[in-house]
N, C-alpha and C positions, 0 to 999 in steps of 0.2 A: 129530313127523313130520320126516324128513330132507328136505333140499333136493330130491333126486332124486324122491322120492315126491310132494312138493308140486308140482313142475313137471309130472310126469305127470298128476296129478289135475287141474291147471289146464288142461292141453292136452286131456285127454279131455273135460272139460266144454265147452271152447270148440268142439271138433270136433262134439260132439253138438248144440250149439246153432246151429251155422253152417248157413245156407241158401245160402251163396255157392259155387256149383259151381266157379268158377275157383279159389277158395281151396282147396277140397277136392281138386281135380285137382292143384294145385301140391304139396300135402302128399303126395298119392299118388306123385307123381313123385320127391319127396325120399326117401320111404321105399323106393321101388323102386330108385333109384340107390344108396342106401346098402347095399342087400343084394347088389349086384353086386360082383364083384371090381374093385378100382380099377386094378390092374395085371395084365396077362397076363404071367406069368413063363415063361421057357423052362425046359426040364428041367435045363440046366446051372445056371441061376440058383437053381432049387429045391434042387438038390444042394448048391450052395455055401452056401445058407442053412442047410440041415440040418447040413452039416459045421461051420459056425460055431456052431450051437446045441450040438452035441456038444462042441466045444472049450470053450465056456463052461461046460457041465455038468461037464466034467472039470477045470475050473480052469485051462485053458490059455489065459490071456489076461493082458493088462497093464492096470492101472488108468490112466485118463486122466492123472492127476497124474504117474505114473511116466514115461509116454511124453513128456509135456511137459518134464519134468526132463531126460530123456535127450536130447531135441532141443536144449534150451538148452545142454547140455554140448557136444554135437556142434558147434553153431554157434559156440561160443567157440573151438573149435579151428580153425575156418576162417579 
């Protein structure tokens, strides 16, 4: 059994056995909050994210190592 399945099984068992209403309410709050959007994005932000995803899909990006190397070269010239 993988770790995720083991943790789920353990949690399910503990929840079933619990009679502590405060504990169960706290778990319910955690589950409810994790299902909500963490951030409310504007339409412009959503569009920028979609554009970025398309650029990545089309290979229009630079690897982090390349950018760092370019920045180091640029800084040497200053």
